[in-house]
N, C-alpha and C positions, 0 to 999 in steps of 0.2 A: 764545707770545711773552712769555717771562719771563726776566729777567736773572738767571741762576743764581748768579753770583758777587757779587751785590749785597750791600754791607755797610750795614745800617741804622744811623742815628745814634740813640743812646739819649738822649732828652731829656725835660724836663718841660713845655716850652713849645712850642706847635704850630709856629710859624713858624721858630724856630731848629732844631727837629727836622727839618722838611722841608728847609730850606736846608742844614743840616749833612749830611743824607743825600746831597744833590747834590754838596756839596763833597768828601765822602768819595770819590765816584766819580772826581774829578779829582785825587786824591792830597793834598787839604788836610784834615788831621784836627786840628780845634781843639776845645777843650772848649766846653760850652754857655755858661758865664760869659764866655769869651773871645769867642764869637760875639755875645753880647748886648752886650758892651762895644765891640767893633770896629764893631758895627752902630749905635752911638750910641743904645742902646735905652732909657735911663733917662728917664722923664718923669713927668707926673702930670696927671690931668684929673678934674674934677668936672663931670658933665653931667646936667642935669635939664630935661626937656621935658614938656609936658602929656600927650603921647601915651604917655609911659613910665609903667610901673607904679610905679617908684621910681627915684631917682637912680643914675647909673652912676659908680663910682669906678674909675679905671684908673691903672696905674703905668708904662706904656710908651708909646713913640711909636706913631703910627697904623699900622694894618696896611699891609703892603707896604714901608714905609719902612725897616724893619730890614734886609730883604734887599737893598734898593737901596743902603743905606749900606755893608753888608758888601762888596758887589761893587765899589763905588766905591773904598773904602779899600784893598782888596786888589788893585786893577787887574784885575778879572775881567769877563767879558762876560756880561751878564744879558739874555736874550732873553725878552720877555714877549708873550704872545698873548692877545687878547680877541676875542670874537665873539658875536653874538646868534644865530648859526646853530648848532643842535645837531650837524648833520653836520660843519661846519667845526671845531667844538669837539673832536669826536672825532678828526678828522684831525690837529689840533694836538698831540695826545698820542700818536697812533698812529705818526706819522712818526719822532719821536726814539726811541720804544721799539723800533721795527723795526731800528734800528742800535745797540741796546744802551745807550741813554741814558735814564736816569731823568728823570722830569718832576715839577716841583712844581705842585700844584693848590690853588686856593682854592675853598672850597665851604661849604655849610650843613651843619653836623654833625647836624642833626635827622634826616636821611635815612640816616645810617650805622648799620647794624644793631648794630654792636658798642658803640655809645653807650647806656649805661643811662639817662642823664638826657636826656629828649626835650624840648629847648628849641631854638628857632630861633636859630642863631648863624652868620651867613653870612661871618664873618671867620676861619673855621677853615682850617688848612693841612695837607696831607698830601703825601708823596712817593709817586709811583706807579712801581713797578718791573716791572710786567707785567700780563697779562690772559690769559684764555682765553675760551671761548664764553659763559661764565656770569658769571665774577667778575673784578673788578679787584683787584690785589694791591698793598697800600699799606703805608707806614710812618707810624704816628701816634705820639703821645707814649707814654712808658713806662706811664703810668697807664691809657691806653686799650688797651694790649696790645702796643705795638711793631709787629711785623709782623702785619697784619690783612688782612681782605678784605671787600669789599662787592659786591653784585650790580651788573652794568653798568647796569641800569635805575635803581637807587638812586643810583649815581654820577652819572648823567645828571640826575636830579632835584635832587641836591645842588648840582651845578655851575650849574644854570640858575635857581636860586631867586633871587627878588628880595627887596629889603628892606635895612635898615641894614647897612652895611659889605660889602654884596654887590658882586661884579664880574660882568661878562658872560663867564662861562665862562673865567675867567682861568687860564692855565697858564704855566709858565716853565721855562727851562733855564739852566744856568750852565756856562761854558767859560773856559779860560785864553785870554788874548788877547795874550800876551807874558810878560814877566817879572813874577811875582807880587811885589807890594810887600813889602819886608822887614817882618816882624811888628812889630819895635820901632818903626819909623816909622809904621806903620798905627795902632798903639796911641796914640802921641802925638797924631796927627791926630784920632783918634776922641775922645779925652778932651777935647781943646780944643773940638772942634765940639759935643760933647754938653753940656759945661759952658756954653759961650757961648749955645747954644739955650735951655738950662734957665734961665739967668739973665736972659733977655730974652723973657719970654712975651708973645705978641701980645694975649692977653686975660686977664682976672683969674681965670679958673677953671682956668688951666694952671700947671704948675710950682709953685714955692714959694708963689706968690700964690694958686694954686688950693687948696693945702693950708690956707692961712690962711683962705680963704673957706669951706672945708668946715667949719672949726671953728664957724662961725656957722650955716651952712646945716643941719647935722645937728640942731640944736635945732628949727628950723622943720619939718624932715622928721619928727622924732619927734612933734611936736605935731599934725601934719596927717595922719599915716599912718593908713590903714585896716587895716593888717596889720603891726603892729610886729614880731611874731615872724618872719613871712615876709621882710619887707624887710631887717631888720638881720642875721638869721642867714644869709640867702642872700648878702648883701654880705660878711659875715665869711668865709664859705667861699670866695667868689670871690677875696678878697684873699689868703687864706692857701694855698689848695689847688688852685685851678682853673688849673693850668698856669703859675703865676707864679714857681715856685721858692720860694715862701714869702715872707711880708712884702712883698707887692705888688711883686715883682721886686727888692727891695733886697738879698736874699740873693745873687742872681745878680751884681748890680753889686759888692757887697762882695767876692765871690770873684774877679771880674774884676780888681779893684784889687790883690788879693793876688798873682795871677799876673803882673800888670803890674809890680809892685814887684820880684818875683823876677827878672824879665827885665831891667828898666831900672835898678834900684837907686837910684831917685830918692826922697829922703826925704819929699818932699811927697805922693807917691802913697801911701807907707806911712802917713802921718798921716791922709790921707783914708780909707784902708782902715780904720783904727781908728775913725774917725768913723762909717763905715757899719756897723761891728759894732754900735755903739750905736743907730744909726738903724734897723737891721733889727729889733733887739729891741723898740724902741718901736712899730714898725708891727705886730709880732706882738701887742703889748699892746693896740693899738687894735682889732685884729680880735677879740681875746678880749673886750674891752669891748662891742663891737657884739653879740657872741653873747650876752653877759649881758643886754644891753638886750632882746634878743628873748625870752630866758628869763623875765625878771622884769617888763618894762615899767617899770623904775625909772629915773627921770630922772637919778639920781645917776651912773649909768654913762655917760649921754650927756654930762654935765658933765665927767666925768673924761676921756672921749675927746676932748672939745673942747679941754681944757687940753693933752693930749698932742699934738694936731695943731698947736697953736700952737708948741710946743717943736720939733716935727718941721720945721715950715716954716723956722724960724730955723736949725736944725742943717743941713738940706739946703742952704740958701742958702750958709752958711759953707763947707761941704765943697766945693761946686761952685766957689765963688770960689777956694779953694786950688788945685783941679785946673786951673782956667783959667789961673791965674798961673804954675803950674809947667810947663804944657805949651805956653805961648805961644811 
């Protein structure tokens, strides 16, 4: 039961790769930056809890929301299934596969054999395009190998794992439900919604306010850390290379704005694109400073990163204000 003509999406970020693969099947081939932008993907969060080894820094909207936004803005039908039953979970992917339809799956990457880094992360996404008696055939990010496979038993364990960001054996399919929204219209809607959401964070550790808060919090983190090298170098790698497209997703949003300007020819979008060129460079600098903190344990790099974060908070707020105004 393998879809022989399946065309995998080649991407850097897991959710856009899985969703892009499902969209390819229904004849919608968009770039990863365009998917990220139409999905209103840009955000920021600084999250720290006592049960965590070190604070989490994220640069995108919550898991699941990206796909939901893409489908809403393009007028597509998203069917989501969740269940606590392992038998029902299997039926939820077997049924669409039996009629040649690929399925998006959310799972814990820890159990996937092809992952070399064994950490529990239950907010990972793959597209499944087939199976046999032993293996499930999947599409993962380019850095994880693209077309890959895992044993059916490991797939079961990965899907049923509990913990932060996990879902109850979540799977989803995407279909057309009428006329697909014109891309130019979808872009304008997505830019406005993303900017409006970004400029009105519900709490102070999200969006530009969260970046400003991080500028202060990293000094406390550095002072109280039991593993400066591990904490800051791991965070640096997550910001730059762990499926973010570089610069904590800012490279993807920068490229989305370039594509959007090429289509819409709105000067304000071009101005914001130029802003995000600089913003992306600054985020890369912050990640490099974090790495130096880990290498040296020198507080001067924390202070430099703190100053850069204050600049980033202001720059991102101004850029998103421009985008909200021109897309209103």
